[in-house]
C-alpha positions in Angstrom: 32.5 77.6 85.7 29.5 75.5 84.7 25.9 76.7 85.5 23.7 74.0 86.9 20.2 73.9 88.5 19.4 72.5 91.9 16.9 69.6 91.4 16.3 68.6 95.0 17.4 69.3 98.6 16.8 67.4 101.8 18.2 67.4 105.4 20.3 64.4 106.3 20.9 65.7 109.9 19.7 68.8 111.7 22.3 71.0 110.0 23.5 69.0 107.0 21.7 69.0 103.6 21.9 66.8 100.5 21.9 68.8 97.2 21.0 67.0 94.0 22.0 69.1 91.0 22.3 68.7 87.2 25.4 67.4 85.7 27.0 70.3 83.7 27.7 68.3 80.6 28.0 64.8 79.2 31.3 63.3 80.2 31.8 65.4 83.4 33.7 62.9 85.5 35.6 62.9 88.8 37.4 60.4 91.0 35.7 59.5 94.3 37.2 61.7 96.9 37.6 64.7 94.6 36.0 68.1 95.1 35.0 71.1 93.0 34.6 74.9 93.6 31.0 75.9 94.0 29.4 79.3 93.9 25.8 80.5 94.0 24.5 82.1 90.9 23.0 85.1 92.6 24.1 88.7 92.7 26.9 89.2 95.2 27.6 85.5 95.5 29.1 84.5 92.1 32.7 85.1 93.2 32.4 83.5 96.6 33.7 80.1 95.7 33.9 77.3 98.2 35.2 73.7 97.8 32.7 70.8 98.2 33.3 67.1 97.7 31.1 65.0 95.3 29.1 62.4 97.3 27.6 60.9 94.1 29.2 58.5 91.7 30.1 58.9 88.1 27.4 56.5 87.0 24.7 58.6 88.6 22.7 60.8 86.2 23.1 63.8 88.6 25.6 65.3 91.0 25.2 65.2 94.8 26.8 67.3 97.4 26.4 66.8 101.2 26.9 70.1 102.9 26.9 71.3 106.5 25.4 74.7 107.0 27.5 77.1 109.2 25.6 80.1 110.5 28.1 83.0 110.1 26.7 84.6 113.3 28.0 81.5 115.2 31.0 80.5 113.0 32.8 83.8 112.5 35.5 82.4 110.2 32.9 81.3 107.7 31.8 83.6 104.9 28.2 82.4 104.9 28.3 80.4 101.7 27.1 77.2 103.3 24.4 79.1 105.2 23.2 80.7 102.0 23.2 77.4 100.2 20.9 75.9 102.9 18.3 78.5 102.0 18.3 77.7 98.3 15.5 75.7 96.6 15.0 73.6 93.6 15.3 75.7 90.5 18.1 77.9 92.0 21.4 77.8 90.2 24.9 77.0 91.2 28.2 77.6 89.4 30.6 74.6 89.6 34.1 74.2 88.3 36.0 71.2 87.0 36.9 68.5 89.6 40.2 68.6 91.5 41.7 66.1 93.9 42.6 66.0 97.6 41.7 62.6 98.9 42.9 59.7 96.7 42.2 56.1 97.6 45.4 54.1 97.8 44.1 50.7 98.9 42.4 49.0 101.8 43.0 51.1 105.0 41.6 53.0 107.9 39.5 56.1 107.5 39.5 58.7 110.3 36.9 61.4 110.1 35.6 64.2 112.2 32.2 65.8 111.6 31.7 67.1 108.1 35.1 65.6 107.3 33.3 62.4 106.4 32.1 63.9 103.1 35.2 63.3 101.0 34.9 59.6 102.0 31.3 59.1 101.1 31.8 58.6 97.4 34.8 56.4 98.0 32.8 54.1 100.3 29.9 54.0 97.8 32.2 53.2 94.9 34.1 50.5 96.9 30.8 48.9 98.0 29.5 48.9 94.4 32.7 47.2 93.2 32.7 44.7 96.1 35.9 46.2 97.5 34.8 47.8 100.8 35.3 44.8 103.2 38.6 45.2 105.1 38.4 49.0 105.2 37.7 50.5 108.6 36.0 53.8 109.6 36.4 55.7 112.9 34.1 58.7 112.8 33.9 61.3 115.6 31.0 63.7 116.3 29.7 65.7 119.2 26.3 64.0 119.5 24.4 61.2 117.9 22.2 63.7 116.0 25.4 65.0 114.3 26.3 61.7 112.6 26.0 62.2 108.9 24.4 59.2 107.0 24.6 56.9 110.1 22.2 54.3 108.8 24.0 54.0 105.5 27.4 53.7 107.2 26.1 51.0 109.6 24.8 49.2 106.5 28.0 49.5 104.6 30.5 48.5 107.3 30.6 45.4 109.5 30.4 46.2 113.3 34.1 45.4 113.8 35.1 47.8 111.0 33.0 50.8 112.2 33.4 53.0 115.3 31.1 55.9 115.8 32.4 57.9 118.7 30.7 60.9 120.4 32.6 63.6 122.4 29.6 65.1 124.2 27.4 62.1 124.9 27.7 58.6 126.3 25.2 56.4 124.6 25.1 52.6 124.2 26.2 51.5 120.7 28.7 54.4 120.4 32.2 54.9 121.6 32.8 57.9 123.8 35.7 60.4 123.3 37.9 61.8 120.6 39.9 59.7 118.1 43.0 59.0 120.2 45.6 56.3 120.6 43.4 54.0 122.7 40.5 54.1 120.3 42.6 53.6 117.2 44.4 50.6 118.8 41.0 49.1 119.7 40.0 48.9 116.1 43.4 48.8 114.2 46.1 46.2 114.6 47.9 46.7 111.3 49.5 50.1 111.0 51.3 49.3 107.7 48.0 50.0 105.8 47.0 53.4 104.4 45.3 55.9 106.7 42.9 58.5 105.3 42.2 61.5 107.6 39.8 64.4 107.2 38.3 66.7 109.9 38.8 70.0 111.7 42.3 71.4 111.9 42.9 70.4 115.6 42.1 66.8 114.8 44.3 66.8 111.7 47.2 68.2 113.7 46.8 65.7 116.5 46.6 62.7 114.2 49.4 63.9 112.0 51.6 63.8 115.2 50.1 60.6 116.5 49.9 58.2 113.6 53.6 57.9 112.9 54.3 57.0 116.6 51.9 54.1 116.1 53.8 52.8 113.1 51.9 54.4 110.2 54.3 55.3 107.4 54.2 59.0 106.4 53.8 58.1 102.7 50.7 56.0 103.6 48.9 58.8 105.4 46.5 60.7 103.2 45.3 64.1 104.6 42.9 66.4 103.0 44.8 69.5 101.8 
């Protein structure tokens, strides 16, 4: 594990924070979409590792993580790591491991994300945009409310309107789709199911899309799920 200091934190939504931290060493590199194990360098927390995806790029001088805070009093299946992280300040230390991969970009395709499941895609989008390769990719991103949409302004700037669908399950607001990511919504934005599909979100969403996408014509080997 590498010891790094937090340099800056800031809210990006009401319950999601951006963490800017030191790079642990020169040459520390990752592939966009990869994650690492993170622990808090405080007594009682050093062994409570949790995976988080890098949202920065390799060319950045620092590392960035974009993390949703889950109150363990509300989310009983969470150990409180994210909640503790949200109470850290610049100067506090994290322990991070070497990068490992879950989401790998396989070419122009369709990204389906739910809530904090957008985070493995952020570095991919930023790298593709930097390289001029983002056009043609599509994003369908589901949240409960408009206040929950992570990095909405950046996503709207990155994607053309026909390639971006922000859908809300608990609100009906002009400028957003309404409802879950289902067959009708996917068909509204996608007409080529031979392309890769990238899927990340809560377990019920993953199961539903794992069952649905092959029936629409998506090839199993072209569907990338976070593991």
